[in-house]
N, C-alpha and C positions, 0 to 999 in steps of 0.2 A: 504494499498499500504505499505509494508517493506521500511524502509530508514535507512543509515545507513551515516556517517561522516570517510571518511577518511582520511590521508593528507599525501604528497610527495611532492619532491622540485619542481620537474617538471610533470607538464601533456599534454601528446603529443596528439595530435588528429589525428589519421590516421595511420596508419601501412604501406604505402608506402613506396620509395623511401625515400622521403625527409622526415618521421619519424623515417624512421632508420638510416637515417643519423644522422639525430640530436640525434637521444637517444644514437647511438653507441658515438658519442665523447661528450656527457655529462656524459653516465655511467664511460665511462673512467678516467675522471676527479672528479667522483668520488660522482656525484650525483646520490639519487634513483629518478629515474624518469618509470613514469608509461603511457604506451601507451593503450590509447581506441582506438577500431576497431570496426565498426558498422555491419561487415560481419563475420561469422564464415571461421577461415582461415584452410587451404590455400584459398583465395577467385580468383575467374574469375574478370581480366579485363579488360576492351574492348581497344586494345594496339596490334600493330603487334609485339612488344618484339624486336624491334630492338637497339642493343647497341654501340655505334659508336665510334669514336676516342677520344674523349673528355669523356663521358661517362662512357668509360673503364678505362681511365687514373683516374680520379676520384674514379671507382670502385675499381683500385687495391691500390688506395693511401689509400682508408676509407675502404676496405674491405676482401683486396686480391682476387685470382681466384676462381673465381665461381665454383663450381661441377659440375659434368657432368651431372647429373641429372636435372636441369634446361634447359637444350637445349631442341630444338626440330630439327628437320631433316629438310633442312640440319644444320649441327650446326654452321655454318660464312656461310656468303653470298659475294660475288665479290664486291661487291655496288649495288651504285641504278642508275635503268635507269627510264630519262625522256622521254613518250611516246606522243610528241604529233602530231596532225591530219595532215597527209602528208607527214612527215620527218623522215627518220630514226631514229630508238631509240639512241640517246645521252646518253652516259655515264656523271652522276652528282658529281660535285666534294665534296665527303662528308670525305676524308681521305685518308691514304695509309694502313691502316690498316683493313683485314678482319671484316666483322660487325659479333656480335653475335646475332645467332638466339634463341632467348627464348620462354619460357613459361610463363608470368609475374604472374600467381599465383604462382608457384614454385620458381620462382626470387624472389619473390617481401617475400613469407615466408622465404627463405634461409636466406636477408638481415634482418629480425627484427628477429629472431631466433637470428643470430651474432652481433646484439645490446646490447643483454646480460637486457636488461631492462623487466621488469614486464611488460604482457599483457594482458590486457581485452579485451576479442574477443566476437560478439555479442551484441556489447552495443552504446548507439549511445549519444550525446551528444543533450540535450533538453533548456539549458538556460547556462548563464554565468553573470558574474558580477564582475568588480575589483574595489581593491581599492589602495590608495599608498604604502600598505605593500604584496598585496599578489590577487593571482584570487580565486574564488569562484565557478565553474562548477556543473553544474547536469546531472549525469550520468543515462540515462534506460537504462537498462536489462531485458533479456528476462523471469526471475522468474520464477517461478513454478505455475502449475493447479491450480485454486483452486475448488476443485472438485465438494461441495455445488454453489457456483454460477456458475460453466462449463463454465470458462472463464482463459484467462491468467491473472495472477497478477505480473504483470511488478515490479522490485525491481528500487527503485531511489536510487541513491548513492550522498551525496554531497562529492567532490572532493574538497579539499585545497591545491595550490600549490605556488608559490612565483611566476614562471609564466607556460606563459601557448602557447605551439606551435600549431598552426594549421596547417597542410599537412594534410588536409581532400579534394582535391582536387578542380573540376573545381566546383563543387555544393556545395561549402563550406558550411558547419553547421557553424562552427567560421566565416567566415567573415560575413555571413548572421545576427548572431547574434550581431557581434560585427557593422557594421554598416549596418541598414536596407534598411537606405535611396541607398546608393551606388548599393546596391543588385538589387534595381528596375529598376534601370538607367541602368541594363545592357544587350546586348543581346546575343540569345546563335546562333552557328549550331548545326546541329545535325549530328552525325557518326554513322556510323552502317556499320556492317561485318559479313559476311555471309560463312560459312566453306562448305566446298563444298565436295563430292564425283566430281572431273572434271577433264579434259585437257583442254589445250590450248597450241598453239603454243608459247611459249614465254618462253628462259632458265630459270632455274626453280634457279637458283643459283645466281638471282637477285631480288633486291624489287625493282616493275615498280610502278610509278609516270604516270598517263595517262590523259591527258587533248585534248578533241576533241568537234566543233561546234556541236554537235547535243545532248550532255549530258545537260542533268538538272542541275548534282551537278557539283560543282563548283571543284571534286576533286574526281578522282576516282583514287583507289594504291590494288595492288595483290600480293604475295608473295607464301611461300610455307612453311606448316608446317604441318614436320611429313607426314600422309598421306591425309592431309586437302589441298585444293589450296583455300586460303585464298582470296578474294574479298571484298574489299568496298566503300563505297560515304559515302561524306564530304554536306552537305546541309546548305544553307542558312536558318535561320527561315523561315517558312511561306509556305517553298519548299514541295511537297508531296513526301514525302519518297519512298511508293510503286513507285511512278515515276520517280524518279530518281534511283532506281535499278532497273527498265524495260529498261530504257535507255541508262545504263548502261551494262546491262549483253546483251542487242540487239549489243551495241558498241564494242564489249568486242567479242564478235561471229562470226560479221562481220568481223573485222578486224585483232582478233586475233585465231579465230578457234575454242572460248569457246563452249567445253561440258559439260552438265551440268546433271550428273544422279541427283543428289539429295540433296538439300538442309540440311546438318545435324545441325546448328546450325545456330540463327540469332541475334546477342544480338549488343546493340546501347548507344549511351552515347553522353550527350551533352559538347559544351567546347564554354566557352564564349570569348565575343571580348576584352577581355582585351590586352593582348598579342600585338592583332592588331591594337585597338587603343593608345597604351602604358600606361595603363589607371590602372598601377597597385594600390594595395593596399597590403602594406609591415605590417599591424597590427597598432596597438595602448597602449600607454603602458605596460602593462605586458604582451598585447598578441601580440607573433608573428604569422605571416603566413610565408611560405614556398610551394614553387614546385608551383603548378595551383593554389592552394587555393589562390597566392598571383600573378597571371598572367603569370607567368613563365612557356612558353610551346612555342616552339621554331616555326619555319613554318614547315607545315604539320603535327605538331602534335608531333612532337618529345619533349619529356621532361623528358626522364632522365636525360639526364645531367642538366637541371637546377634543379630539384629535389636534385638530390644528393649534386649540390653546395650549394644553399639555405638551405635544412635542417642542414648540415655542418656550413654556416656562421651563423644560429640564434640561434644555440649552440654556437658559438665562442665567439656571442655577451654578452650572455648568464655570460658566464665564466671568459673573458674579461671584461665584465663592472665590475662585481660584486670584481674581481683581483683590480683594478684599481680604485673601488670608480666613476665610469663614468655612466651615466643613458643608460642603455642599448637599449632602442628603439633605439634613435640617433645613436647610436652604429654600431646597425644594418644596419638601413638607412644607413649610408657610408660605410659600408662594402656589400653590397646588390647592390650599383651604378654598379657595373662592369659588375655583372649579367642581368640585365635592360639596358642596352648597348649592351649586346652582344643579346641578347631576339628580341630585337626591331630591329637591324642591320638584324636580319633574314629573317624580313616582309618585308625590307623596299628592301633588293636584291629581293625580291622575283616579288613586286612589278613593281620595276625597269625592270624586262624580259618582264613584260607584262602581264603576269599573274593576274587577278582580283578574289577580294574575297567578 
């Protein structure tokens, strides 16, 4: 097995918005930054791709205006509508600006390219250790084919850095390696999204959140991206996903005239209960966690604003801490307190409205 050691100032695991925000800030401060992404870019991300008021503000502040080619049609949505059984659809107050409707694959790729960091695609973190002076991570890559053995020889890199930022999502490898006991205590909900050739009697310029007593999923959503009608379900751990999809499909057909010609793609992901329970883990020592890896995701899965905010805060904690002589992790804990309050409040509002998850 091939192995080599490389050094960098900062290692970031995950090339999503949190990793890109951290990388851009740190590169701008003169740090050498290596971003490791387990998939080849641009990579698909299970997400509605909606960028709302606060996320837009952070995006403009950190990266500027995104290019047209990251958007799907319609480019902008008028708002979010809540569809409760037996009641007329109601607009949800999510801000005054039109909502950006983007493809996360293109959007995330644009963000990380804007960061100026070195990017290592198709590599994954398999181990990490930290000392008082540095973090040492083992990164495994695709390698090359060994013809004699007729198997894949994976290349291993030993990366030494002053700090590591884990920005690798809900099923974070950084978090799992940092605190295996914490990881074992988490519960996950399943989110599944279907891309369909279909029609429905709902306006295409809105994102629809749908709840009804006959639905086995706790949350069903629907919107349009280019020629696709996209709808999805979120289900508690232990619920049968095929049944949730059937229930939601039948409900949408009955209530809103959904007619599906073909399901062209079905994708899914797992989302932890960290935000719902207020159980955040923002890191330890020289390892900082940002975005969903730390538990930052707002109610109904809006995580882009949290990712951009906490990725940037993690970078500021490193720069400000080193500049002032303060310890970085306590500073990050102090800086990210506001984001924890925002996240927790978003879930409290949902629960106080009578919705249960």
